[in-house]
N, C-alpha and C positions, 0 to 999 in steps of 0.2 A: 872555566875561569882561568885556566892556564893558557898563557899565550905561547904557543910553540915556536913562533917566528920572532920572539923578542930577543934582540941582541945584547941587551943590557943586563938582563937577569936570567940566569940559567934555569931550566926546568927543575932541577934539583932545588934550587933556592925557592922558586915559586912554590913548589910542593911543601917545603918547610915552612913558609909563610902562611900557607893555607891549612897547615896541620893535616895533610892528606899523605898517604903512603904513595911513594913514587911509582910502585907497580901499577896502582889504579890509574895514574896518569898515562902510562904507556900502554895499558891494556885498551883494546878496541871498546868503544863505548857500547856496541851492541854485540851480544852473544849471537853467533851463528847457529841456527837450528837446522836440523836435517830435513831435507825435502821429503814430501810424502812418499815419493817413489823409493827412496832409500830406506824409509821405515818399513815399507811393505817387503823390500828385498831382505832386510834384516830379520823380519818375523819369518820369512820363508826359510832362511838359513837356520833360524833357531828350531823350527819345526823339524827340519831334516835332521839337524844334529841331535835332537832328542830321540829321534827314531834310530838313527844310525851314528852313534858317537865315534865309531871307528873309521868314518870316512875321512879321507884326506882332502886336500883342496881340489884335486882333479875329479874325484867322484862327486864332490859337492857342486862343482861347476857344471858337471854332466847333468846333475838332477835339477839344477837351476834353469838350465837351458831347456 
């Protein structure tokens, strides 16, 4: 309902008139979700970390490769 290209009424004023928080106006309408590939990699990292919590990023990368 907010017109971003309206030159007469600012976004702040439009938000006030609609009784909505301004941050919800500026926030992207669709939340980005992680890709399936990223989720799988994160699970692999978690499994490695649970077995070897002392690994640094170098050893973690070696295990992932």
